[in-house]
DRENDO-1510 file (C-alpha; in Angstrom, 1 decimal, always signed):
<recs>
REC; n; res; u; v; w
REC; 1; MET; +15.1; +2.5; +4.4 .
REC; 2; ILE; +11.8; +4.1; +5.1 .
REC; 3; PRO; +10.5; +2.7; +8.4 .
REC; 4; LEU; +7.6; +0.2; +8.4 .
REC; 5; GLU; +4.3; +1.9; +8.6 .
REC; 6; ASP; +2.9; -0.4; +11.3 .
REC; 7; ASN; +4.3; -2.1; +14.3 .
REC; 8; PHE; +2.9; -5.3; +16.0 .
REC; 9; ALA; +0.4; -3.3; +18.0 .
REC; 10; ASP; -0.9; -1.6; +14.9 .
REC; 11; VAL; -1.4; -5.0; +13.3 .
REC; 12; LEU; -3.3; -6.3; +16.3 .
REC; 13; GLY; -5.4; -3.2; +16.4 .
REC; 14; LYS; -6.3; -3.4; +12.7 .
REC; 15; ALA; -7.2; -7.1; +13.1 .
REC; 16; MET; -9.4; -6.4; +16.1 .
REC; 17; ALA; -11.2; -3.6; +14.3 .
REC; 18; GLY; -11.7; -5.8; +11.2 .
REC; 19; THR; -13.1; -8.7; +13.2 .
REC; 20; GLY; -15.2; -6.4; +15.3 .
REC; 21; LEU; -13.8; -7.8; +18.6 .
REC; 22; GLY; -13.5; -5.6; +21.6 .
REC; 23; GLU; -10.8; -6.2; +24.3 .
REC; 24; THR; -13.0; -8.4; +26.5 .
REC; 25; THR; -14.2; -10.7; +23.7 .
REC; 26; ALA; -10.7; -10.9; +22.1 .
REC; 27; ALA; -9.2; -11.7; +25.5 .
REC; 28; LYS; -11.8; -14.5; +26.1 .
REC; 29; ARG; -11.1; -16.1; +22.8 .
REC; 30; ALA; -7.4; -16.0; +23.3 .
REC; 31; GLY; -7.5; -17.2; +26.9 .
REC; 32; LEU; -6.1; -13.9; +28.2 .
REC; 33; GLU; -7.1; -11.2; +30.6 .
REC; 34; ALA; -8.4; -8.0; +29.1 .
REC; 35; ALA; -5.5; -6.1; +30.7 .
REC; 36; GLN; -3.1; -8.3; +28.7 .
REC; 37; VAL; -4.8; -7.4; +25.4 .
REC; 38; ARG; -4.8; -3.7; +26.4 .
REC; 39; ALA; -1.1; -3.9; +27.1 .
REC; 40; LEU; -0.4; -5.4; +23.7 .
REC; 41; LEU; -2.5; -2.7; +22.0 .
REC; 42; GLU; -0.5; -0.1; +23.9 .
REC; 43; GLY; +2.8; -1.5; +22.5 .
REC; 44; ARG; +3.9; -3.5; +25.5 .
REC; 45; PHE; +5.0; -6.8; +23.9 .
REC; 46; GLN; +4.7; -10.1; +25.7 .
REC; 47; GLU; +5.4; -13.0; +23.4 .
REC; 48; ASP; +3.1; -15.6; +24.8 .
REC; 49; ALA; +0.2; -13.2; +25.0 .
REC; 50; ALA; +0.9; -11.9; +21.5 .
REC; 51; ARG; +0.9; -15.4; +20.0 .
REC; 52; ALA; -2.4; -16.3; +21.7 .
REC; 53; LEU; -4.1; -13.1; +20.6 .
REC; 54; ALA; -2.7; -13.4; +17.1 .
REC; 55; SER; -4.1; -16.9; +16.7 .
REC; 56; ALA; -7.5; -15.8; +18.1 .
REC; 57; LEU; -7.6; -13.0; +15.5 .
REC; 58; GLY; -6.6; -15.2; +12.6 .
REC; 59; LEU; -3.2; -13.7; +12.3 .
REC; 60; ARG; +0.0; -15.7; +11.8 .
REC; 61; ALA; +1.6; -15.6; +15.2 .
REC; 62; GLU; +5.2; -16.3; +14.0 .
REC; 63; ALA; +5.1; -13.4; +11.5 .
REC; 64; LEU; +3.7; -11.1; +14.2 .
REC; 65; VAL; +6.5; -12.0; +16.6 .
REC; 66; ARG; +9.1; -11.4; +13.9 .
REC; 67; LEU; +7.6; -7.9; +13.4 .
REC; 68; ALA; +7.7; -7.2; +17.1 .
REC; 69; HIS; +11.3; -8.2; +17.3 .
REC; 70; GLY; +12.3; -6.1; +14.4 .
REC; 71; SER; +13.5; -9.0; +12.4 .
REC; 72; TYR; +11.2; -8.4; +9.4 .
REC; 73; ARG; +12.8; -5.8; +7.1 .
REC; 74; PRO; +11.8; -6.1; +3.5 .
REC; 75; GLU; +14.7; -5.9; +1.0 .
REC; 76; VAL; +14.0; -4.5; -2.4 .
REC; 77; PRO; +16.7; -3.5; -4.9 .
REC; 78; ALA; +15.6; +0.0; -6.2 .
REC; 79; PRO; +14.6; -0.3; -9.8 .
REC; 80; ARG; +16.4; +2.3; -12.0 .
REC; 81; ASN; +13.2; +3.5; -13.7 .
REC; 82; LEU; +10.8; +3.5; -10.7 .
REC; 83; ALA; +11.1; +6.3; -8.1 .
REC; 84; GLN; +9.5; +6.3; -4.8 .
REC; 85; VAL; +8.8; +9.9; -3.7 .
REC; 86; THR; +8.0; +10.3; +0.0 .
REC; 87; THR; +6.5; +13.6; +1.5 .
REC; 88; ALA; +5.2; +14.6; +4.8 .
REC; 89; PHE; +1.5; +15.1; +5.4 .
REC; 90; GLY; -0.2; +15.9; +8.7 .
REC; 91; GLY; +2.4; +14.2; +10.9 .
REC; 92; MET; +2.9; +11.1; +8.7 .
REC; 93; THR; +4.6; +10.3; +5.5 .
REC; 94; VAL; +3.0; +9.3; +2.2 .
REC; 95; ASN; +4.4; +7.8; -1.0 .
REC; 96; ALA; +3.9; +8.6; -4.6 .
REC; 97; TYR; +5.7; +6.9; -7.5 .
REC; 98; VAL; +7.1; +7.8; -10.9 .
REC; 99; LEU; +7.6; +5.1; -13.5 .
REC; 100; TRP; +9.3; +5.6; -16.8 .
REC; 101; ASP; +10.6; +3.8; -19.9 .
REC; 102; ALA; +14.4; +4.3; -20.1 .
REC; 103; GLU; +14.4; +4.5; -23.9 .
REC; 104; SER; +11.3; +6.5; -24.9 .
REC; 105; ARG; +11.2; +8.5; -21.6 .
REC; 106; GLY; +7.4; +7.9; -21.5 .
REC; 107; ALA; +6.3; +8.1; -17.9 .
REC; 108; ALA; +3.4; +7.8; -15.4 .
REC; 109; ILE; +2.8; +9.2; -12.0 .
REC; 110; PHE; +0.9; +7.3; -9.3 .
REC; 111; ASP; -0.7; +9.3; -6.5 .
REC; 112; THR; +0.7; +12.8; -5.7 .
REC; 113; GLY; +1.6; +12.9; -2.0 .
REC; 114; ALA; +1.7; +16.2; -0.2 .
REC; 115; GLU; +4.0; +18.2; -2.6 .
REC; 116; ALA; +4.4; +18.4; -6.3 .
REC; 117; GLY; +8.0; +19.6; -6.2 .
REC; 118; PRO; +9.8; +16.3; -5.5 .
REC; 119; ILE; +7.8; +14.6; -8.3 .
REC; 120; LEU; +8.5; +17.4; -10.7 .
REC; 121; ASP; +12.2; +17.2; -9.8 .
REC; 122; VAL; +12.2; +13.5; -11.0 .
REC; 123; VAL; +10.4; +14.4; -14.2 .
REC; 124; ALA; +12.9; +17.2; -15.0 .
REC; 125; ARG; +16.0; +15.2; -14.0 .
REC; 126; GLU; +15.1; +12.2; -16.1 .
REC; 127; GLN; +13.6; +14.4; -18.9 .
REC; 128; LEU; +10.3; +12.5; -18.9 .
REC; 129; GLU; +7.2; +12.8; -21.0 .
REC; 130; VAL; +4.4; +12.1; -18.5 .
REC; 131; ALA; +1.4; +10.3; -20.0 .
REC; 132; GLY; -0.9; +10.8; -17.0 .
REC; 133; ILE; -1.4; +10.7; -13.3 .
REC; 134; PHE; -3.1; +7.7; -11.8 .
REC; 135; LEU; -4.8; +7.7; -8.4 .
REC; 136; THR; -5.0; +4.6; -6.2 .
REC; 137; HIS; -7.8; +6.2; -4.1 .
REC; 138; SER; -9.2; +9.6; -3.1 .
REC; 139; HIS; -7.9; +10.2; +0.4 .
REC; 140; ALA; -6.4; +13.6; +0.9 .
REC; 141; ASP; -2.8; +12.5; +1.6 .
REC; 142; HIS; -2.7; +10.7; -1.8 .
REC; 143; ILE; -4.1; +13.5; -3.9 .
REC; 144; HIS; -3.1; +16.7; -2.1 .
REC; 145; ALA; -0.7; +17.9; -4.9 .
REC; 146; LEU; -3.0; +16.9; -7.8 .
REC; 147; ALA; -4.0; +20.3; -9.0 .
REC; 148; GLU; -0.4; +21.6; -8.9 .
REC; 149; LEU; +0.9; +18.6; -10.8 .
REC; 150; GLN; -1.7; +18.9; -13.5 .
REC; 151; GLY; -1.1; +22.6; -13.8 .
REC; 152; ALA; +2.6; +22.0; -14.2 .
REC; 153; LEU; +2.5; +19.1; -16.5 .
REC; 154; GLY; -0.8; +19.7; -18.5 .
REC; 155; VAL; -1.8; +16.0; -18.4 .
REC; 156; ASP; -4.9; +14.1; -17.6 .
REC; 157; ALA; -5.4; +12.4; -14.2 .
REC; 158; TRP; -7.4; +9.2; -13.7 .
REC; 159; SER; -9.4; +7.8; -10.8 .
REC; 160; SER; -11.7; +4.8; -10.3 .
REC; 161; GLN; -15.3; +5.0; -11.4 .
REC; 162; PHE; -16.1; +3.7; -7.9 .
REC; 163; GLU; -14.3; +6.6; -6.3 .
REC; 164; PRO; -14.1; +9.5; -8.7 .
REC; 165; VAL; -11.9; +12.5; -7.9 .
REC; 166; ARG; -12.9; +15.9; -9.1 .
REC; 167; GLY; -11.0; +17.0; -12.2 .
REC; 168; THR; -10.1; +13.5; -13.3 .
REC; 169; LYS; -11.2; +11.0; -15.9 .
REC; 170; THR; -12.4; +7.7; -14.6 .
REC; 171; PHE; -11.5; +4.1; -15.5 .
REC; 172; ARG; -13.1; +0.7; -15.0 .
REC; 173; PRO; -11.3; -2.3; -13.4 .
REC; 174; GLY; -9.4; -4.1; -16.0 .
REC; 175; GLU; -8.6; -1.1; -18.2 .
REC; 176; VAL; -5.0; -0.9; -19.5 .
REC; 177; PHE; -2.9; +2.2; -20.0 .
REC; 178; ASN; +0.7; +2.5; -21.0 .
REC; 179; ALA; +3.8; +4.6; -20.2 .
REC; 180; GLY; +6.3; +4.1; -22.9 .
REC; 181; ARG; +6.6; +0.3; -23.3 .
REC; 182; HIS; +5.2; -0.4; -19.9 .
REC; 183; PHE; +1.6; -1.6; -19.6 .
REC; 184; ILE; -0.5; -0.5; -16.6 .
REC; 185; ARG; -3.3; -2.8; -15.8 .
REC; 186; THR; -6.0; -1.7; -13.3 .
REC; 187; ARG; -7.3; -4.1; -10.6 .
REC; 188; HIS; -10.1; -3.2; -8.1 .
REC; 189; THR; -8.8; -3.7; -4.6 .
REC; 190; PRO; -11.4; -2.1; -2.3 .
REC; 191; GLY; -11.5; -2.4; +1.5 .
REC; 192; HIS; -9.5; +0.6; +2.6 .
REC; 193; SER; -11.7; +2.7; +0.3 .
REC; 194; ALA; -14.5; +1.9; -2.1 .
REC; 195; GLY; -12.6; +2.4; -5.3 .
REC; 196; GLY; -9.2; +1.4; -4.1 .
REC; 197; THR; -7.1; +0.4; -7.2 .
REC; 198; THR; -3.9; -1.5; -7.7 .
REC; 199; PHE; -1.9; -0.7; -10.8 .
REC; 200; VAL; +0.0; -3.7; -12.1 .
REC; 201; ILE; +3.1; -2.6; -14.1 .
REC; 202; GLU; +4.3; -5.0; -16.8 .
REC; 203; GLY; +7.5; -4.3; -18.7 .
REC; 204; LYS; +10.7; -5.9; -19.9 .
REC; 205; LYS; +12.8; -4.6; -17.0 .
REC; 206; ILE; +10.3; -4.2; -14.2 .
REC; 207; ARG; +7.3; -6.0; -12.7 .
REC; 208; ALA; +5.6; -4.0; -10.0 .
REC; 209; ALA; +2.2; -3.3; -8.3 .
REC; 210; ILE; +1.3; +0.2; -7.1 .
REC; 211; VAL; -1.1; -0.8; -4.3 .
REC; 212; GLY; -2.0; +2.4; -2.5 .
REC; 213; ASP; -3.2; +1.6; +1.0 .
REC; 214; ALA; -4.5; -1.9; +0.3 .
REC; 215; LEU; -1.3; -3.5; +1.5 .
REC; 216; PHE; +1.7; -2.3; +3.5 .
REC; 217; ALA; +5.0; -4.1; +4.2 .
REC; 218; GLY; +4.1; -6.4; +7.1 .
REC; 219; SER; +0.5; -5.1; +7.4 .
REC; 220; THR; -2.5; -3.8; +5.5 .
REC; 221; GLY; -4.2; -0.4; +5.3 .
REC; 222; GLY; -7.1; +0.2; +7.6 .
REC; 223; ILE; -10.0; -1.9; +6.3 .
REC; 224; ARG; -13.3; +0.0; +6.4 .
REC; 225; GLY; -15.5; -2.5; +4.5 .
REC; 226; ASN; -16.0; -6.3; +4.8 .
REC; 227; TYR; -12.8; -7.4; +6.5 .
REC; 228; ALA; -12.7; -11.0; +5.3 .
REC; 229; GLU; -13.6; -10.0; +1.8 .
REC; 230; ALA; -10.9; -7.3; +1.6 .
REC; 231; LEU; -8.3; -9.8; +2.7 .
REC; 232; GLN; -9.5; -12.3; +0.1 .
REC; 233; THR; -9.3; -9.6; -2.5 .
REC; 234; ILE; -5.7; -8.7; -1.6 .
REC; 235; GLN; -4.8; -12.4; -1.8 .
REC; 236; HIS; -6.5; -12.8; -5.3 .
REC; 237; GLU; -5.5; -9.5; -6.9 .
REC; 238; ILE; -2.1; -8.7; -5.4 .
REC; 239; LEU; -0.5; -11.8; -3.7 .
REC; 240; SER; -1.3; -13.9; -6.7 .
REC; 241; LEU; +1.2; -12.0; -8.8 .
REC; 242; PRO; +4.7; -13.5; -9.4 .
REC; 243; GLU; +6.8; -13.5; -6.2 .
REC; 244; ASP; +9.4; -11.1; -7.5 .
REC; 245; THR; +6.7; -8.4; -8.2 .
REC; 246; ILE; +7.7; -5.2; -6.3 .
REC; 247; ILE; +4.9; -4.0; -4.1 .
REC; 248; CYS; +4.8; -0.2; -3.9 .
REC; 249; PRO; +2.5; +0.9; -1.0 .
REC; 250; GLY; +1.1; +4.3; -0.1 .
REC; 251; HIS; +3.0; +4.3; +3.2 .
REC; 252; GLY; +6.2; +2.6; +4.4 .
REC; 253; PRO; +8.9; +0.8; +2.4 .
REC; 254; MET; +8.6; -1.2; -0.8 .
REC; 255; THR; +8.4; -4.9; -0.5 .
REC; 256; THR; +7.7; -7.9; -2.8 .
REC; 257; VAL; +4.9; -10.4; -3.2 .
REC; 258; GLY; +7.2; -13.2; -2.0 .
REC; 259; GLN; +8.3; -11.3; +1.1 .
REC; 260; GLU; +4.7; -10.5; +2.1 .
REC; 261; LYS; +3.5; -14.1; +1.5 .
REC; 262; ALA; +6.3; -15.2; +3.8 .
REC; 263; SER; +6.1; -12.5; +6.5 .
REC; 264; ASN; +2.8; -10.6; +6.5 .
REC; 265; PRO; +0.8; -11.6; +9.6 .
REC; 266; PHE; -2.5; -11.1; +7.8 .
REC; 267; PHE; -1.9; -13.7; +5.1 .
</recs>
């Protein structure tokens, strides 16, 4: 399985950044010394201190402890007609996805990752007819191979009207596309970026949400806007989906709505 994108220290750091609390203020609220907070942020786990800081930051302490102990590992059976394609970009890994209809071979690509080759291999192996490329947001690791993919496939690419990417057509929240017999519904999930988009996939044999960097297994993407509002948006637009919906994040392993509602410290 792809490793989790974030560890317990990453989660604490993102929550502190989102709430705007520095080490001293966070320590005071948690009844800790600043040195204890600093140790946690540096990855030195101490359970009592972690629980206190999590509570002060509005995180679920039990979920954070599970993450720290390595006991949270999302389990998602790989759907036959949804491929997660992981490539390396600048010292990290990034995910793109290929979805297709097993009968018509109609397909869609979500984000591009760092290299076009692995995606084109899936398209060739499965003999797919790609309808388009859909971008969750405009950050470089998610669109690096866009021009190469468009050149190879000759298809349109789509990005949010709130975060347009050069060379693409734009969509509004709520628009619906299709790939074979799958419907692709767009939901605006900003926070990590202004036009962050979740693509909700509805089909007879698959129910999934391509979420970009809005949500990771056991964590969230870095939230650059209104922290509380971004968390509420994730709750409303992603975690309100049926619990067996597969969540396909921009980094880390796939998970499900049910597993994140049970185990994500932020929710």
